[in-house]
Every structure is written in structure tokens, then in C-alpha cells.
C-alpha positions, -999 to +999 in steps of 0.1 A: +597-573+680+596-603+703+602-626+673+632-606+661+648-608+695+640-645+700+655-654+666+686-633+671+691-649+706+687-684+691+713-677+664+737-662+690+733-693+712+739-716+683+770-698+672+783-698+708+778-735+715+782-752+682+817-759+671+812-747+635+781-726+632+781-707+599+752-684+591+740-684+556+740-653+535+702-653+537+702-655+575+728-627+578+707-605+555+676-612+574+693-603+607+706-570+592+671-561+581+657-570+615+684-551+633+676-519+612+639-523+619+644-529+656+667-498+658+642-476+640+614-488+663+636-478+694+644-444+679+607-438+672+599-448+708+625-424+722+614-396+699+577-401+709+584-405+746+607-375+750+591-354+722+624-349+704+635-349+667+668-362+654 
């Protein structure tokens, strides 16, 4: 998970400070996959910690 957040942060910083940063289709697809994975991990953590089902 650390790697996912680190890469997402790096891309965000690049897009904030470069004049014309354009993510490739592959980069965008990778970030979507990583975001879904990250979100599912958080949901599982919440379900486990609070013993709830969605």
C-alpha cells in the first residue's frame, strides 16, 4: 500500500508543478487499478475492525 500512495503522490506532484504533465493511458489505468485495490483494502479493514458487513 505504501508503494501505491507514494506513486500516486509523485504523479500528483508532477502534475501540479510541471507546466504540461500528461499521464499516459497506461499510467491512468494503473492508478485506477491501484485506487480500487486501495479502497477495497480500506473497506476490509473497516469491516474487520468494526465487525460489520456491507
